[in-house]
C-alpha positions as CSV (number, residue, x, y, z in Angstrom):
1,M,42.0,-42.9,71.1
2,K,43.4,-44.9,68.0
3,T,45.8,-42.2,66.9
4,K,49.2,-41.7,68.6
5,Y,49.7,-38.0,69.9
6,L,52.8,-37.5,67.6
7,N,50.5,-38.3,64.5
8,I,47.7,-35.7,65.5
9,P,49.2,-32.6,63.5
10,F,49.9,-34.6,60.4
11,K,46.5,-36.4,60.3
12,S,44.8,-32.8,61.1
13,F,45.0,-31.6,57.6
14,G,42.8,-33.6,55.0
15,N,42.4,-37.0,56.7
16,F,38.5,-37.4,56.9
17,D,38.9,-40.8,58.8
18,F,40.8,-38.9,61.5
19,Y,38.0,-36.3,62.0
20,R,35.3,-39.0,62.0
21,E,37.6,-40.5,64.9
22,V,37.8,-37.0,66.7
23,A,33.8,-36.6,66.3
24,F,32.7,-40.1,67.6
25,D,35.6,-41.5,69.7
26,W,37.2,-38.4,71.4
27,K,34.5,-38.1,74.3
28,G,35.1,-34.8,76.0
29,T,38.1,-33.5,74.1
30,N,36.5,-33.5,70.4
31,L,35.5,-29.9,70.6
32,F,38.5,-28.5,72.5
33,Y,40.5,-30.1,69.9
34,L,38.7,-28.5,66.7
35,L,38.8,-25.1,68.5
36,V,42.6,-25.4,69.1
37,L,43.1,-26.4,65.6
38,V,40.7,-23.5,64.3
39,A,42.7,-21.0,66.3
40,I,46.1,-22.4,65.1
41,C,45.1,-22.3,61.6
42,W,44.0,-18.5,62.1
43,I,47.1,-17.2,63.2
44,P,48.7,-16.3,60.0
45,I,45.5,-14.5,58.9
46,A,45.3,-12.7,62.3
47,L,49.0,-11.5,61.9
48,R,48.5,-10.2,58.6
49,L,45.2,-8.4,59.3
50,Q,46.9,-6.9,62.8
51,I,49.8,-5.6,60.6
52,A,47.6,-4.4,57.6
53,F,45.5,-2.6,60.3
54,S,48.3,-0.9,62.3
55,D,49.9,0.2,59.2
56,M,46.5,1.7,57.9
57,A,46.1,3.5,61.2
58,E,49.6,4.7,61.4
59,K,49.5,6.1,57.8
60,Y,45.9,7.9,57.9
61,S,44.9,8.4,61.6
62,A,46.7,11.5,62.2
63,D,45.3,13.3,59.2
64,L,41.7,12.0,59.8
65,I,41.8,12.9,63.6
66,R,42.7,16.4,62.8
67,Q,39.6,16.8,60.4
68,I,37.0,15.5,63.2
69,P,35.9,18.4,65.5
70,E,34.9,17.8,69.3
71,I,31.7,16.0,69.3
72,S,29.5,15.8,72.6
73,F,26.1,13.6,73.0
74,N,23.6,14.9,75.3
75,D,20.0,14.1,75.8
76,G,20.0,12.1,72.8
77,M,21.6,14.8,70.5
78,A,25.1,15.3,69.1
79,K,26.5,18.8,69.2
80,S,29.8,19.6,67.3
81,S,32.5,22.4,68.5
82,I,32.1,23.6,64.7
83,Q,28.7,24.8,63.5
84,D,29.4,24.4,59.9
85,T,29.3,21.1,58.2
86,V,32.5,19.0,58.3
87,F,33.4,16.7,55.5
88,I,35.9,14.0,56.4
89,K,37.9,13.0,53.5
90,M,41.0,10.5,52.9
91,P,44.1,12.3,53.2
92,D,45.9,10.8,49.8
93,S,42.6,10.3,47.4
94,G,40.4,13.2,48.7
95,E,37.5,10.8,48.9
96,L,34.5,11.8,51.0
97,I,34.3,9.3,54.0
98,G,32.2,11.1,56.5
99,I,30.1,14.0,57.1
100,I,29.5,15.7,60.5
101,D,26.5,17.8,60.2
102,T,25.1,18.6,63.7
103,S,23.1,21.6,62.5
104,N,20.9,19.3,60.4
105,R,21.3,21.5,57.2
106,K,21.2,20.1,53.9
107,F,24.6,19.1,53.1
108,F,25.2,17.3,49.7
109,E,21.8,17.3,47.8
110,G,22.5,16.2,44.2
111,S,26.0,14.9,45.0
112,N,27.3,11.7,43.5
113,Q,29.5,10.9,46.5
114,N,27.9,8.5,49.2
115,P,29.9,8.9,52.4
116,A,30.5,5.9,54.7
117,F,28.7,8.0,57.8
118,V,26.8,10.9,58.2
119,L,26.4,12.1,61.8
120,R,23.3,14.4,62.1
121,K,22.1,16.2,65.3
122,D,19.8,13.3,66.3
123,S,20.9,10.1,64.2
124,I,23.7,8.6,62.3
125,I,23.6,6.9,59.2
126,L,26.1,4.3,57.8
127,Q,26.3,3.2,54.4
128,N,28.0,0.1,53.3
129,S,29.9,-0.3,50.0
130,N,26.9,-1.8,48.3
131,G,24.7,1.4,48.9
132,A,22.6,-0.3,51.7
133,S,22.2,2.4,54.6
134,Q,21.1,2.0,58.2
135,T,19.9,4.7,60.5
136,W,20.2,5.0,64.3
137,Q,18.7,7.6,66.6
138,I,21.4,8.8,68.8
139,G,19.3,8.6,71.9
140,E,19.0,4.9,71.4
141,L,22.6,4.3,71.2
142,G,23.3,5.1,74.9
143,L,26.0,7.7,74.1
144,D,24.6,10.3,76.5
145,G,27.8,12.1,78.5
146,L,30.2,11.0,75.9
147,T,32.6,13.5,74.4
148,I,34.7,12.6,71.5
149,N,37.8,14.8,71.0
150,H,41.2,14.4,69.4
151,G,42.8,12.9,72.7
152,L,40.1,10.2,72.9
153,L,40.5,9.4,69.4
154,E,44.2,9.1,69.6
155,D,43.6,6.6,72.5
156,W,41.4,4.6,70.5
157,V,43.5,4.2,67.6
158,T,46.5,3.4,69.9
159,F,44.7,0.7,71.8
160,S,43.4,-0.7,68.3
161,K,46.6,-0.8,67.0
162,K,47.8,-3.1,69.7
163,Y,44.7,-5.2,70.1
164,F,42.4,-5.0,67.1
165,V,42.8,-8.6,66.2
166,A,42.2,-9.9,69.6
């Protein structure tokens, strides 16, 4: 190893010859060093992401959870505690983000709003911001026996606020 230990942090940023030395001369430690370097560089991004997610969860989670009925999954089918179609909307803007329609009615024919998710009796449809959607059959997701209620959702949010980035 040509580089002294105290010089490593300073040479890690922008020194091409140093990275050539790491790749070819540091046998057995080169991959470990690069993984440590990437982890250190991601710390500020991870902290900002964690803070942003925690703030968003704190601001919106209670209002969103109140809108979601109890949903149970059995035999590849979803069943909601509310028989009517439920529209999940952002509390501040009123933007439609999801639809829960376990009775498989026609829910928004002709509407210009595209929700991020639609939960049907036998499937879930997810749509990204570009308009591309993907449909999964509930029976294929392994959700049998799961019941989603307000307590479970609050536990998920609490856990995510602490460990989302990890």
